[in-house]
C-alpha positions in Angstrom: 184.5 142.1 -7.1 181.3 140.9 -5.6 180.5 140.1 -1.9 180.6 136.4 -2.5 184.1 136.5 -4.3 185.5 138.8 -1.3 184.1 136.0 1.0 185.6 133.2 -1.0 189.2 135.0 -1.2 189.0 135.8 2.5 188.2 132.3 3.3 191.0 131.2 1.1 193.5 133.3 3.0 192.4 132.0 6.1 192.8 128.3 4.9 196.4 129.1 3.8 197.3 130.9 7.2 196.0 127.8 8.9 198.2 125.5 6.8 201.3 127.5 7.4 200.6 127.6 11.3 200.4 123.8 11.2 203.4 123.5 9.4 205.1 125.9 12.0 203.9 123.7 14.7 205.2 120.3 13.3 208.7 122.3 13.6 208.1 123.6 17.3 210.6 122.0 19.8 210.3 123.3 23.3 213.4 122.6 25.7 212.0 121.0 28.9 213.3 120.0 32.5 212.2 116.9 33.7 212.3 115.6 37.1 212.3 111.7 37.9 210.5 110.6 41.3 210.6 107.6 43.3 207.8 105.4 43.7 205.9 106.7 46.8 206.6 104.9 50.4 204.2 102.8 51.8 203.1 105.8 54.0 201.4 107.3 51.2 197.9 106.1 50.8 196.0 104.5 48.1 192.7 105.7 47.2 189.5 104.1 46.1 190.3 104.4 42.4 193.9 102.6 43.2 195.9 105.7 42.6 197.9 107.2 45.4 196.8 109.7 47.3 198.1 113.3 46.9 201.5 114.0 48.9 204.5 116.5 49.2 207.9 116.3 47.5 210.7 115.8 49.5 214.3 116.0 48.5 214.9 112.2 49.0 212.3 111.2 46.4 213.9 113.1 43.4 216.2 110.5 41.8 217.1 112.6 38.8 217.1 116.1 37.0 217.2 116.1 33.2 216.8 118.1 29.9 214.9 117.1 26.9 213.1 118.6 23.7 209.4 118.4 23.6 208.5 118.4 19.9 205.1 119.2 18.9 204.7 116.4 16.3 205.7 113.5 19.0 203.5 110.8 20.2 203.7 109.7 23.7 205.7 106.7 22.7 208.2 109.2 21.2 208.2 111.3 24.5 208.7 108.1 26.6 211.6 107.1 24.5 213.6 110.3 24.9 212.9 110.1 28.5 214.1 106.6 28.9 217.2 107.6 27.0 217.9 110.2 29.7 216.9 108.2 32.6 219.1 105.4 31.4 222.2 107.3 32.0 221.5 106.5 35.7 219.4 103.5 35.5 220.7 101.3 32.6 217.7 98.9 33.1 214.9 101.4 32.9 212.1 101.1 30.2 209.8 103.4 28.4 207.1 101.5 30.7 208.6 102.0 34.1 207.4 105.3 34.8 204.1 107.2 34.7 203.3 111.0 34.3 202.3 112.9 37.5 201.4 116.8 38.3 202.9 119.1 40.7 200.7 121.8 42.0 203.1 123.8 44.5 204.6 121.4 46.6 201.9 118.4 46.1 202.1 115.5 43.8 199.2 114.1 42.4 198.1 111.4 39.9 196.0 112.9 36.9 192.9 111.3 36.2 192.2 110.5 32.5 189.9 108.6 30.4 190.6 105.0 29.3 193.2 105.0 25.9 194.5 108.5 27.0 197.6 109.4 25.2 200.2 111.5 26.6 201.3 113.2 23.3 202.6 116.8 22.8 199.6 118.7 23.6 198.7 116.7 26.6 202.2 116.7 28.2 202.6 120.3 27.3 199.1 121.1 29.2 200.1 119.0 31.9 203.5 120.8 32.8 202.6 124.3 31.2 205.5 126.4 31.4 207.3 124.7 34.3 209.2 121.4 34.5 207.5 117.8 33.9 207.5 115.2 36.5 207.2 111.4 36.0 207.2 108.7 38.7 208.6 105.3 38.8 206.4 102.4 39.0 208.7 100.4 40.8 210.8 101.5 43.4 214.5 102.6 43.1 215.8 99.9 45.0 214.1 97.5 42.6 215.5 99.4 39.6 219.1 99.1 40.8 218.5 95.5 41.4 217.5 95.1 37.7 220.7 97.4 36.5 223.0 94.8 38.7 221.4 91.8 37.1 222.0 93.5 33.8 225.5 94.4 34.4 226.3 91.0 36.0 224.6 89.1 32.9 227.0 91.6 30.5 230.2 90.8 32.3 229.4 87.2 32.3 228.9 87.2 28.4 232.1 89.3 28.2 233.8 86.8 30.2 232.8 83.9 27.9 233.6 85.5 24.8 237.1 86.2 26.2 237.5 82.6 27.1 236.5 81.4 23.6 239.0 83.7 21.9 241.8 82.7 24.1 241.2 79.0 23.2 241.8 79.8 19.5 245.2 79.0 17.8 247.9 81.5 18.0 248.0 82.4 14.4 244.4 83.7 14.8 245.2 85.8 18.0 245.7 89.1 15.8 242.4 89.0 14.3 240.8 88.3 17.7 242.3 91.2 19.2 241.0 93.4 16.3 237.4 91.9 16.9 237.5 92.3 20.7 238.3 96.0 20.4 235.1 96.4 18.6 232.8 95.2 21.5 231.4 98.0 23.4 232.1 98.1 27.1 229.0 97.6 29.3 227.3 100.7 31.0 228.6 101.1 34.5 226.2 101.7 37.3 227.1 104.7 39.3 225.3 105.5 42.5 222.4 108.0 42.6 223.3 111.4 44.3 220.9 112.5 47.0 218.2 115.2 45.8 218.6 118.6 47.0 216.7 121.6 46.9 218.8 123.4 44.6 218.6 122.5 40.9 222.3 123.3 40.4 223.4 120.7 42.9 222.3 117.6 41.1 223.7 116.8 37.3 221.4 117.3 34.6 221.4 114.8 31.7 219.6 115.6 28.4 219.4 114.4 24.8 222.1 116.5 23.8 224.4 114.8 26.0 223.5 111.4 25.3 223.7 112.1 21.7 227.3 113.1 21.8 228.4 110.3 23.9 226.9 108.0 21.3 
């Protein structure tokens, strides 16, 4: 075998190994802990760039501690949807656009400066949190989020009340079928009070994708 043939053979092997590595990476799933932080108080200053200045983490701003899977082929939208599913256990009205990614260094929270069009996909989120937990922060305050949840709950109750009224007006011969249909209507999510954050991870309930999937 000539030197050129050995070179081509070696190059082919490298390409094959690279392809196998990419296939393995597509299947990579990393269990991660995520902390949801409240929107900073008015005491936290806003810099010239319009972003919050660095500030310390305190127990009262930690709203939820959850678990999710960071999957290597996930884009930013996929990751946000995973987090939305977890956070909605405490804040039913939260959406994937109601929070932002932040960085914790020791006990200081800072806002990463990124270029326009930056995407928080798997690679960037993994780099942001490293081997530690992921931190995300509400864009709106906890109080505003709870008001939104209360509004959604009230609207849901009113809708169910209207449905019950319409069924009650049906003739008696249709009562049996009406009962069957009503039993298929899901109950609205109940809003529960957020427990106070504490420094010990085990003192707060943790919600993960596995729990939420089981409930569904």
